[in-house]
C-alpha positions as CSV (number, residue, x, y, z in Angstrom):
1,M,-13.2,-19.0,23.4
2,K,-10.6,-19.7,21.4
3,L,-8.3,-17.2,19.6
4,S,-9.3,-18.2,16.3
5,E,-12.7,-17.7,17.2
6,T,-12.5,-13.9,18.5
7,T,-13.1,-10.7,16.4
8,A,-10.6,-8.2,14.8
9,P,-9.0,-5.8,18.0
10,I,-10.2,-2.5,17.9
11,P,-7.6,0.0,16.4
12,G,-5.2,1.3,19.1
13,P,-4.5,5.3,19.2
14,G,-1.6,7.1,17.7
15,H,2.0,7.3,19.0
16,G,3.1,10.2,17.2
17,L,5.5,7.9,14.7
18,A,5.1,10.0,12.2
19,E,4.9,13.3,14.0
20,G,5.9,16.2,11.3
21,K,6.8,13.9,8.5
22,S,5.0,14.6,4.8
23,V,3.2,11.2,3.5
24,L,2.1,10.4,0.1
25,V,0.0,7.2,0.3
26,T,-1.4,6.3,-3.4
27,A,-4.9,4.5,-4.4
28,A,-6.0,6.2,-1.0
29,A,-10.0,6.2,-1.8
30,G,-12.5,3.6,-0.8
31,T,-12.2,1.3,1.9
32,G,-9.2,-1.0,1.2
33,I,-5.4,-0.6,2.7
34,G,-4.7,2.4,1.2
35,F,-7.5,4.3,3.2
36,A,-6.5,2.6,6.0
37,A,-2.9,3.9,5.8
38,A,-4.4,7.3,5.0
39,Q,-6.3,6.8,8.6
40,R,-3.3,5.5,10.3
41,F,-0.6,8.1,9.4
42,A,-3.2,10.8,9.9
43,A,-3.6,9.3,13.6
44,E,0.1,9.5,14.1
45,G,0.8,12.7,13.0
46,A,2.0,13.1,9.6
47,R,1.2,15.8,6.8
48,L,-0.7,13.6,4.7
49,A,-1.3,13.6,1.4
50,I,-3.4,11.4,-0.7
51,S,-3.9,10.3,-4.3
52,D,-6.3,7.9,-6.4
53,R,-7.8,8.3,-10.1
54,H,-11.3,8.2,-8.5
55,E,-11.6,12.2,-7.6
56,R,-15.1,12.2,-6.1
57,R,-14.1,9.0,-3.9
58,L,-10.7,10.9,-3.0
59,I,-12.5,13.8,-1.7
60,A,-15.0,11.6,0.3
61,A,-11.9,9.9,2.0
62,A,-10.8,13.5,2.9
63,D,-13.7,14.1,4.2
64,R,-13.7,11.3,6.7
65,I,-10.0,11.9,7.7
66,E,-10.8,15.3,8.4
67,S,-13.9,14.3,10.4
68,E,-12.1,11.7,12.6
69,F,-8.5,13.9,12.9
70,G,-9.8,17.6,12.9
71,T,-6.6,17.7,9.9
72,R,-7.6,18.0,6.2
73,P,-4.9,15.8,3.8
74,L,-3.8,17.1,0.6
75,T,-5.9,15.4,-1.8
76,V,-4.0,15.0,-5.7
77,P,-6.1,13.1,-8.4
78,C,-3.7,11.0,-10.4
79,D,-4.0,7.8,-12.5
80,V,-0.7,6.0,-11.8
81,T,-0.3,4.5,-15.1
82,D,0.7,8.3,-16.8
83,N,4.4,9.5,-15.9
84,Q,3.4,13.0,-16.2
85,Q,0.3,12.7,-14.0
86,I,2.6,11.1,-11.4
87,D,5.7,13.8,-11.7
88,A,2.6,16.5,-11.1
89,M,1.3,14.7,-8.3
90,V,4.8,14.6,-6.6
91,D,5.9,18.1,-7.5
92,R,2.1,19.0,-5.8
93,V,3.0,17.4,-2.8
94,V,6.4,19.1,-2.8
95,A,4.8,22.4,-3.4
96,E,2.4,21.9,-0.4
97,Y,4.5,20.7,2.4
98,G,8.3,20.8,0.7
99,S,9.2,17.4,0.9
100,I,8.1,13.7,0.5
101,D,9.6,11.9,3.5
102,V,7.4,9.2,2.8
103,L,5.7,7.3,0.0
104,I,3.4,4.3,0.4
105,N,3.0,2.6,-2.9
106,N,-0.7,1.0,-2.6
107,A,-2.2,1.3,-6.2
108,G,-3.1,-2.3,-7.6
109,L,-5.4,-4.1,-10.0
110,G,-6.4,-7.8,-9.7
111,G,-8.7,-10.0,-11.4
112,T,-9.1,-13.4,-12.0
113,A,-8.3,-15.2,-15.1
114,S,-6.8,-18.7,-16.6
115,I,-3.5,-18.5,-18.3
116,Q,-4.9,-20.2,-20.9
117,S,-8.1,-17.6,-21.0
118,M,-6.5,-14.4,-20.0
119,T,-5.9,-12.0,-22.9
120,D,-3.0,-9.7,-23.5
121,E,-5.0,-6.6,-22.4
122,Q,-5.6,-8.4,-18.8
123,W,-2.3,-9.3,-18.5
124,C,-1.0,-5.6,-19.4
125,S,-3.3,-4.0,-17.4
126,V,-2.4,-5.8,-14.3
127,L,1.1,-5.4,-14.8
128,D,0.5,-2.0,-15.6
129,V,-1.6,-0.8,-12.3
130,T,0.3,-2.7,-9.9
131,L,4.1,-2.9,-10.7
132,T,4.8,-0.7,-13.6
133,S,3.0,1.9,-11.3
134,T,5.2,1.1,-8.3
135,F,8.4,1.5,-10.4
136,R,7.2,5.0,-11.9
137,T,6.2,6.5,-8.4
138,T,9.2,5.3,-6.9
139,R,11.2,7.1,-9.6
140,S,9.5,10.3,-9.6
141,V,9.3,10.6,-5.7
142,L,13.3,10.1,-5.6
143,R,13.9,13.0,-7.4
144,V,12.9,14.7,-4.3
145,M,14.6,12.2,-1.8
146,I,17.8,11.9,-3.2
147,P,18.9,15.5,-2.9
148,R,17.6,15.4,0.6
149,G,19.4,12.5,1.4
150,S,16.5,10.8,3.1
151,G,13.2,9.2,2.9
152,V,11.3,6.3,3.2
153,I,9.3,3.7,0.8
154,V,7.1,1.2,1.3
155,N,5.1,-0.7,-1.2
156,N,2.4,-2.9,-1.0
157,A,3.2,-6.5,-2.3
158,S,1.1,-9.8,-1.5
159,V,1.8,-13.2,-0.7
160,I,0.5,-14.4,-3.5
161,G,3.8,-13.7,-4.8
162,W,5.3,-16.0,-3.0
163,R,2.0,-18.6,-2.7
164,A,0.1,-20.2,-6.0
165,Q,-3.6,-19.4,-6.4
166,E,-5.6,-20.5,-9.2
167,G,-6.3,-17.6,-12.0
168,Q,-3.7,-15.7,-10.1
169,S,-0.5,-15.7,-12.8
170,H,-0.8,-11.9,-13.7
171,Y,-1.3,-10.7,-10.2
172,A,1.3,-13.1,-8.7
173,A,3.6,-12.7,-11.1
174,A,3.2,-8.3,-11.0
175,K,3.4,-8.7,-7.1
176,A,6.5,-10.8,-6.9
177,G,8.2,-8.3,-9.2
178,V,7.3,-5.7,-6.4
179,M,8.8,-7.4,-3.8
180,A,12.0,-8.3,-6.3
181,L,11.8,-4.1,-6.9
182,T,11.9,-3.4,-3.2
183,R,15.1,-5.6,-3.0
184,C,16.7,-4.3,-5.6
185,S,15.6,-0.8,-5.3
186,A,16.6,-0.9,-2.0
187,L,20.5,-1.3,-3.3
188,D,20.3,1.6,-5.4
189,V,19.2,4.0,-2.9
190,A,20.8,2.8,0.3
191,P,24.0,4.5,-0.3
192,H,21.5,7.9,0.0
193,G,20.0,7.3,2.8
194,I,16.9,6.0,1.4
195,R,15.0,3.1,2.8
196,V,12.8,0.6,0.7
197,N,10.6,-2.0,2.0
198,A,7.3,-3.9,1.5
199,V,4.3,-5.5,3.2
200,A,2.8,-8.7,1.7
201,P,-0.5,-9.1,3.6
202,S,-2.5,-12.4,2.8
203,I,-5.8,-11.4,3.1
204,A,-7.4,-8.1,4.2
205,M,-11.1,-7.4,4.1
206,H,-12.8,-5.0,2.6
207,P,-16.0,-4.1,0.7
208,H,-14.0,-3.9,-2.6
209,L,-12.4,-7.3,-2.0
210,A,-15.4,-8.7,-1.7
211,K,-17.2,-7.3,-4.7
212,V,-14.6,-9.0,-7.1
213,T,-13.9,-12.0,-5.1
214,S,-16.8,-15.2,-4.7
215,D,-18.0,-15.8,-1.0
216,E,-16.4,-19.2,-1.2
217,L,-13.1,-18.2,-1.6
218,L,-13.0,-15.8,0.9
219,E,-14.2,-18.1,3.5
220,Q,-11.7,-20.9,2.0
221,L,-8.5,-18.1,2.5
222,S,-9.9,-16.7,5.8
223,K,-10.1,-20.1,7.1
224,S,-6.5,-20.6,6.5
225,E,-5.6,-18.2,8.7
226,A,-4.2,-19.1,11.9
227,F,-6.8,-16.7,13.7
228,G,-9.4,-18.1,11.5
229,R,-10.4,-14.7,10.3
230,A,-9.0,-12.0,7.6
231,A,-7.1,-9.2,8.6
232,Q,-8.6,-5.9,8.7
233,P,-7.1,-3.3,6.5
234,W,-5.7,-1.2,9.5
235,E,-4.0,-4.1,10.7
236,V,-2.1,-4.0,7.5
237,A,-1.6,0.1,7.9
238,N,0.2,-0.7,11.1
239,V,2.8,-2.6,9.7
240,M,3.2,0.1,6.8
241,V,3.8,2.8,9.5
242,F,6.1,0.5,11.5
243,L,8.2,0.5,8.3
244,A,7.9,3.9,7.7
245,S,8.8,4.9,11.3
246,D,12.2,5.3,12.5
247,Y,11.6,2.1,14.8
248,S,12.7,0.5,11.6
249,S,15.8,2.7,10.6
250,Y,18.2,-0.5,9.9
251,M,15.7,-2.3,7.8
252,T,15.5,-2.3,4.0
253,G,14.6,-4.4,1.0
254,E,12.8,-6.4,3.4
255,V,9.0,-8.0,2.6
256,V,7.5,-8.4,5.6
257,S,4.7,-10.7,5.6
258,V,1.3,-9.5,7.4
259,S,0.0,-12.9,7.6
260,S,-1.6,-15.6,10.2
261,Q,-1.5,-18.7,7.9
262,H,-0.8,-22.1,9.2
263,A,2.7,-23.3,8.8
């Protein structure tokens, strides 16, 4: 059997890469990359806090993590388009854990619309949730990290910030913005001992993506991958854990492609 015909490997056990670290993951409810990141950090021994604007799904996510790993994460409902809610989220995590060692900026909003038919509302909502919320949450967490002189921020970008795709002008612009924000903010905070990096997945398959993307496009994107399949969300989460860990201590301002696309 060719490698491209194989299914995804099975997630491995934790190795203590986040042992004792307080980790906040935004947009962690549901079944996508955010929830996979929460699971992975729980497996790696983190003191975990998860946030999402969907409170019912957030509680369900915490239930699953507690069932799998024996420790219940702190849950903090938050709309990342609201500065007051973001500050309250950060304050709540600090009150519970004493600090925030790692922030995973995962919140994002997609959609499909041609540039000629795209409305201001479509453009602004995608930019607000995907790019501006990353800035807002980073700024708020830096209130905690800078006085301590340490911390790690990992942003969720996308290869679409580099590559063109029809109907994705708003999302591509937002993700390219996340990449630029990552590089520039990393230089701003490096003197304070804080690192900022990003992952840029190509395609990670999960039920929400399947709901908002046609089967034809998903098949096309998956076939363009060298392994002939989409990534599993936990495969992206593994790279997030690496970037948050001490193994990447000399990396900052980097955007790491999580992709197997053909050259």
